[in-house]
C-alpha positions in Angstrom: 0.0 0.0 0.0 1.3 3.5 -0.8 -0.1 6.6 0.8 1.1 9.9 -0.6 0.6 13.2 1.3 1.6 16.5 -0.2 4.6 18.2 1.3 4.0 21.0 3.7 1.2 19.4 5.7 1.9 19.4 9.4 0.6 16.5 11.6 0.0 16.8 15.3 0.3 13.0 15.6 0.9 10.3 13.0 0.8 6.6 13.9 1.6 4.1 11.2 1.5 0.3 11.8 1.9 -2.7 9.5 2.5 -6.4 10.0 4.5 -7.0 6.9 5.8 -4.2 4.7 8.2 -1.4 4.3 7.4 2.1 5.8 9.0 5.0 4.1 8.4 8.6 5.0 10.0 11.6 3.4 9.5 15.4 3.7 7.1 15.7 6.6 6.5 17.6 9.8 4.8 16.0 12.8 4.7 16.7 16.5 4.6 13.0 17.3 5.6 10.2 14.9 5.2 6.5 15.6 6.0 3.9 13.0 5.9 0.1 13.7 6.2 -3.0 11.5 6.8 -6.6 12.3 8.6 -7.5 9.1 10.0 -4.7 7.0 12.3 -1.8 6.7 11.7 1.7 8.1 13.2 4.6 6.3 12.7 8.2 7.5 14.1 11.1 5.5 13.9 14.9 5.6 11.6 15.0 8.6 11.0 17.3 11.5 9.3 16.1 14.6 9.2 16.5 18.4 9.2 12.8 19.0 9.9 9.7 16.9 9.3 6.1 17.8 10.4 3.6 15.2 10.0 -0.2 15.9 10.5 -3.2 13.8 11.1 -6.9 14.6 12.8 -7.9 11.4 14.2 -5.1 9.2 16.6 -2.3 8.8 15.9 1.1 10.3 17.4 4.1 8.4 17.2 7.9 9.2 18.5 10.6 6.9 18.3 14.3 7.5 15.9 14.2 10.5 15.3 16.6 13.3 13.8 15.1 16.4 13.9 16.2 20.0 13.2 12.7 21.4 14.0 9.5 19.5 13.3 5.9 20.4 14.4 3.1 18.0 13.9 -0.6 18.6 14.6 -3.7 16.5 15.3 -7.4 17.1 17.0 -8.3 13.8 18.4 -5.8 11.4 20.9 -3.0 11.0 20.3 0.5 12.2 21.8 3.4 10.3 21.2 7.0 11.4 22.7 9.9 9.4 22.4 13.7 10.0 19.9 13.7 12.9 19.8 17.2 14.4 22.8 19.5 14.4 25.3 20.5 17.0 23.6 23.9 17.3 20.1 22.5 17.3 20.4 19.2 19.2 17.8 16.9 20.5 17.1 16.0 24.2 17.5 12.2 24.0 18.0 9.2 21.9 17.5 5.5 22.8 18.4 2.7 20.4 17.8 -0.9 21.4 18.8 -3.8 19.1 19.3 -7.5 19.7 21.0 -8.8 16.5 22.7 -6.4 14.2 25.1 -3.4 14.1 24.3 0.2 14.8 25.9 3.0 12.7 25.2 6.6 13.7 26.8 9.5 12.0 26.2 13.1 13.0 23.3 12.5 15.4 23.3 15.2 18.1 21.5 14.6 21.4 22.1 15.6 25.0 21.4 12.1 26.4 22.5 9.1 24.4 21.7 5.4 25.1 22.6 2.9 22.5 22.7 -0.9 23.0 22.9 -4.1 21.0 23.4 -7.7 22.1 25.1 -9.1 19.0 26.8 -6.4 16.9 29.0 -3.4 16.9 28.2 0.3 17.6 29.8 3.1 15.7 28.7 6.6 16.8 30.7 9.4 15.1 30.2 13.2 15.0 31.7 15.7 12.5 31.6 18.4 15.2 34.4 17.3 17.5 33.6 20.2 20.0 30.0 18.9 20.7 29.5 17.7 24.3 26.7 15.3 25.3 25.4 15.4 28.8 25.4 11.6 29.1 26.6 8.7 26.9 25.9 4.9 27.2 27.0 2.6 24.4 26.7 -1.1 25.3 27.2 -4.4 23.4 27.6 -8.0 24.6 29.2 -9.4 21.5 30.8 -6.7 19.4 32.8 -3.5 19.6 32.0 0.1 20.3 33.6 3.1 18.6 32.8 6.8 19.2 34.3 10.3 19.3 31.7 11.9 21.5 32.8 14.2 24.4 30.7 13.8 27.5 
C-alpha cells in the first residue's frame, strides 16, 4: 500500500503500523511520529518532529536528514543506520536505540542524552563536530565493539 501526502502538511500526531511491509516517510513535519512494523524496513528522510518512535522486529531502520527532540528506536533483527539527525547547534534532548541482532551505525546525530545498545553487533557513533559535548553517553554491546568520538 502506498499513501502519498503532499509536502508541507503538518501533523499533530501520526501513527503508522503494518504487520508486513516497508514504511518510508519523506519530507514531513509531525509533532509525534510513531512507525511500527513486524517485518519490513523503516526509512525516514527529511523529517521534523518533536518525538519519533520507530520499531520493527525484522528489518533495517534508516534515518537521513531528520530533526527530532526525542527519538526511540527498537529492533530485534536488522541494521540501524542514522545519518544527520539534528545539528550541534540544534540538538535533541535524548535518543534511545535498542537492538538484539545487528550493528548500529550513527553519523552526526546530536543529542544531550545518548543510550545505544545491541546484544550481537557493533556500535559506531561518530560526530563531525568534535567540539560537541553530550550530557550523558551509554554505548553497550555484549558481542561486538563500540567506537565513538563523543565528548561527555
